[in-house]
N, C-alpha and C positions, 0 to 999 in steps of 0.2 A: 504493500500500500504506500502511495506517495502522499505523506502528510502535508507537505508544503503545497502541492497541487490541489489537494482537497480543500485546504483553508483558503487559498487564493481564489479558487473557483467559487467557493461559498460566499466569499466577500463580494465578488463581482455580481453574482446572482442577487444577493441581498440588496445591493444598492442600485442596481440597474433596472430592475423589473418592478415598476410601480404597481402593477396589478397585485403583486404579493403584499405590498404595503397596505393597499385598500382592504384586502382580506383580513389583515391583522388589526384593523382599526377597532372592530367590535370588542375583542377581549381587552384591548388597551383601554378603551373607554370604560369598560366595566371595572378594570383595575383602578383607574383614576377615581371612579365613583366610590369604590370600596375603600380606598385610602382616605377619602374625605369623610366617609361615614365612620371609619375607625377613629379619625380625629374627633369626630362629633361625640363618640363615646367618652373620650378623655375630657373633652370640654364640659360634658354634663356632670362630671365628678368635681365637686367643689369642696376641698377638705375643710375650709373654714366653716361650712355649714354644720359639719359634725363637731368640730372643735368648740364652736360657740353654743352648742346645744347644752342646756342646763337641766334637762329632764328627759325621762324615757320617751315622753310624748313628742318632744322636739326632735330627738334622735330618730324616732320612727317616721316623723314627717320628712326629715332630711332624706332618709332612705327611700321613702315613697316618691319624692321629687326626682331622685336619680333614676329609679326604675321606671318611672312614668316616661322618661325620655329614652332610657336604654332599651326597654322592651320592643318598641316599634323599630328602633335602629337595628337591634339584633335580628329581628325577624326579617327585615329588609336585607341585611347582610347575608343571612342564610339563603334567602331567595336568589340574591345575586350570585352567591357561590354556586348554587345548583345550576343556575343558568349559565354561569361561566364554564362549568365543567362540560356541559353539552356543547357550548359554542367552541370551546377549545378543541374538542374532538373534531368538529366540523372544519375548523380552521386548520388544524394539524393535517387532517386528511387531504384537504384542498391544497395546502402548500406542498405537501409531498407529491401529489399528482401534478401540480404546476411545475415543480422543479424537474420532475421526470420528463414532462413535456418539453421544457426548455432544453434539456440535455439531448433530447431525441429529435425535436422538430425546430428548436430555436425560438419558440414563443409559447406564451400561455396567457390567455385573456382572463379578465376578472370573472366573467360568467362561467368559463370552463372550470376555473379553479374552484369557485364556490360551489358549482354544481357537482363536481367530483367529491367535494367534502360532504355534501348532503347525501350523495349516493352511498358513501362508505360509512355513514354515521352508525347504523345498526351493527354491522360486523365489527367495527372498532369498539363500540360500546360493550358488546358481548365479550370480545377478546379481553378487554381491560378488566371486566368484572371477574371473568374466569381466572385471569392471571393474578389479580391481587386479592381474590377471595381468601386464600390461606392466610395472608397477612392480616386481613380483617378478623378472621376467626381467632388467630393468635392474640390479636389486640383485645378482643372481647374476653378471652380467657384470662389475660393479664389483669384486666379490670376486676373480674370476678375474684381472682386469687388475692388481689390486694384489698378489695373492698370488704369481703366477708370477715377476715380476721380483724380488720380495723373496726368494723361495726361491733364485733364481739368484744374487742378491747374497750371500746367506749361504753358499752353496756355492762361490763363486768364490775364487780365490787373489788375493793382493794385486796381481799383475800384471794379472789379468783384471778387477779391480774397476772400473777407470776406464771400460772399455767397457760394463760392465753398468749402471753408474750412469746413463749416458745413456739407456738403455732404461727404467730405473726412473723417471727424470724425465718421459719421454714418456708412460709408462703413468699416472703421477700426473696429468698434465694431462688425459689422456683420461678418467680416472676422475672427476676433478672436473667435467668437462664433462657426463658422464653423470649425476652426482649432481644437477647443476643442472637438467637435463632432467627427471629423476625428480621433483625437488621441485615443479617447475611442474606436471607431470602429476598429482601427488598433490593439489595444491590444487584443480585442476579436477575431479579424480575425487571429491573430498570433496563438492563442490557437486552433482555429478551423483548421487552416492550419496544425499544428502539428498532430492533430488527423486524419484529413481528408486525408492527403497524405498517411498515413499508412493504412487507410481503403481501399484506391484505390490499393495500392501495395500488401498488405497482404490478404485482403478479396476479391479483384477483383471487388470492387465497381466502378461504373461509376462516372463522375465528379459531377453530382447532388446528387447521392446517397452518394458520399463521403462527400459532404457538410452536408447532413442530419446526417450521421453517425458521422462526426467530431463534429458537434454542440451537438449531444446527449451525446457523451463521454466527451466533454469539460464541459458541464453543470453538468453532473452527478459526475464528479471528480474535480470540480472547486478548492476545497481546496488543494488537492494533486498537481494539476497542478500549482497553484500559488506557493506553497512551493518549488516544484522542479524547477520552473522557477527562483525563487529567488536564490536558491543554484547555479544553472548554471550561473546566472548573476554574482554572487560573484566570482565564479571560474574564469570566463572570465575577470572580472575587475582586479583581482589580477594579473593574467598572463599579461594582457595588461599593467598594471602599471609597472611590472618588465621589460617588453620589451621596454616600454617608457624610463625607466632609461637607459637601454642599448643603446637606440637610441642616447642619449646624447654623447656617445663616438664618434659619427661622427663629433661633433663640438668642443669637448673639446680640441683636439690638436691645434685648431686654435683660441681658446677663447682669449688668451693673445693678439695676434695680432689684433683680432677683436675689443677688448675693446680699444686698443691703437688707432686704426683708428677712432673709434667713439669719443674718447676724443679730437682728432685733428679736429673733425668736418667733417671727410670724411665718405662716405657711402661705407662700405665694399662690395667687389665683392662677389656674391653668391658662385662662384667657390672657393674663399679663405675661406669662412665660413664653408664649408662642406668638410670633407676628403672623397673623393669618394671611395677609396678602402675599408675603414672601413664601409662607408654607405652601400656598396654593400654586404659586409659580414653580416652586421646586418640585412639587408633586407632579405637575404637568410635564416638566422637563424630564423627570424620572420615568414617567409613563412613555414618553416619546423614545427615550433611550432604550427602555424595556422593549418597545415594539421591535426595534431593529436587532436588539440582542436576542430576543426569543425567535425572531425570524431567522437570524443567522444560525442559531442552534439547530432548528428544524432543517435548514438547508444543508448544513455541514454533515449531519447524519444521513441525509438522503443521498448526497454526493458520495459519501463513504459507502453506503449500502450498495450503490450501483457498482462500486469497485469490488466489494466483497462478493456480490452475486454474479459478477462478470457480464453485466448487461452491455450488449452491443446494439440491440433493437428493442423496442417496447414489446412487452408480453402482456400488458394489462388488458382487462376487459373493459377499460374506460374508452369512450370514443376519442379519436384523435383531436388534438386542439386545433381550432381554426387557424389557418395561416393568415398573417397580416395582409391587408389589402395592398 
């Protein structure tokens, strides 16, 4: 595998084909809205309301005010998360098909890319559910293993606590073991997911055939997959670090006033700690950068997949992309 060629080709496709940008706009917009809603959750929490409470009734009223704002925001965030998961599958499938079309015919229109994503939604959804179901089951077991002894410990008397603690420690060890197993499985599943989704979109495989094809390509190209994953991770980490530094601009204008309030023993208001206009601009900038970064990641793995699978001509059941006029 030629890593340099893969990365340079992915960069050119990412920045030269505007149809792919448009396809990525929907998840980017949802990400931007989610970030603003997340900030809204923080803004709704005002510590001084709790510190100034002088009675249980005032404390209860303070909690009621917070949750009156949090509940609709949390429900909206959950709805956006579910919608984002579906849209991301459509977008990922569409971009994979678009990149494959670019590599074979030299073009990919917006309508072709989006249509391919919708046509592959159900196979991709079933594929991902089957692939990550074991991790979901293990996660549920971990919650049960941790929760039951903890509940018993909280309900036990002082005399019973010693015997309950032994069971809690045993459950903790079992839970940690399951977490380690789940982490290893998730790493392997991520590699199979990258290969399997492309087998479904490019080769027209079904969900189970995609699992088999994804595992075969992942195992056969393990070294190259790990190397490319490390490179992509480093690129993502560097960009994330830079964006994190920019994010500090949202609090720097208020930093002096914030420190002064802390020195006086006051708890700063969240609204005073964050400059909302700057935060909004930085969040928008982060979303735009995220658009190109996420697009690049999909493209680079699709270009790599074509090398791993030895594609010289399209084998997909997707219709050919229309040629430019």
